[in-house]
Residue, then its C-alpha position, 0 to 999 in steps of 0.5 A: m539492543p543492536l541488530y544485524r538488519v538483513m534484506l535479501f532481494r530475490k525474484q519472489g520478493a524481498q526477505k528481511l531478517a533482524l538478528p542479534y548483534n554481539p560485538q564479541q562474536k561477530m557473524t560473517v555474511k555466510q553465517i547471516l545468510s544461513n538464516f534464510a530458508m532455502m538459500d541457494g548455495s550456487k549464488s554468493p550474495k555480497e555484503v555492501f560496504s559503500a556508505d552511499i549504497q547502504k544509505d540507498l538500501l535503507l531508503l529502499e527498505e523503508q519504501e518497500g515496507s510502506v507500499n500503499f494502494k488506491f482502487g476505483v470502485v464504480y456502481m453500475k445500475i442494470g442497463q447502464t453501458m456507458d461510462d457517463e451513465m455509471l459515473s453519474n450514479e450519486y447513490g448505490s444500492a443496499d447490496f453495493d453498500e454491503f459490498l463497500e462494508l466488506l472492503g473497509e471502513r467508511i472514513r471522513l476525508k476532512d482532516w484524515e491523517r493516514y494514507r489518502g490515495g490522492l483524495d482531498v483531506k482539507g476541503d471536501m473537493t473529492g467528497k466527504y467520505s471514502i472507504y479505507t482499510v489496511y491489508e497485510g500492512h498496506e494501506i488502501m484507499f478506495h475511490v468510490s464513484t458514488m462518494l465522489p462529487f457529481s455535477r450534471d454540468n461537468r462531463q469531465q468529472 
């Protein structure tokens, strides 16, 4: 079924609507906009007719819905104060492992086909495992310090 696809950009973020399209009863821009909650009557948004701009807006809409994130998670033992000390921890504690379980699921990086957050999924160059989750439609990959490869000879790891 054909639809009107509407995206309204505001300071609070983008709002999207999909409304049924009826060729015998076409909707005006004003009628479409009346479907948005709390529409400010003092502003008058305009319909975009340029094919190039419409194409760019469709690309923006696709990207807007697929924002993914990567976060670093570092394990620090009692008494550790330097980055080198914290990043050299090859194992965490039981409490740290429990915390990781709250963040997401432990996944095998090799041959991983979803969002990888910059981690190597071919040759284990960035470790064998990581923590991954989906939150409100956004994929999140955690770079966990204890899961990354460690080399005592490489201070720049």
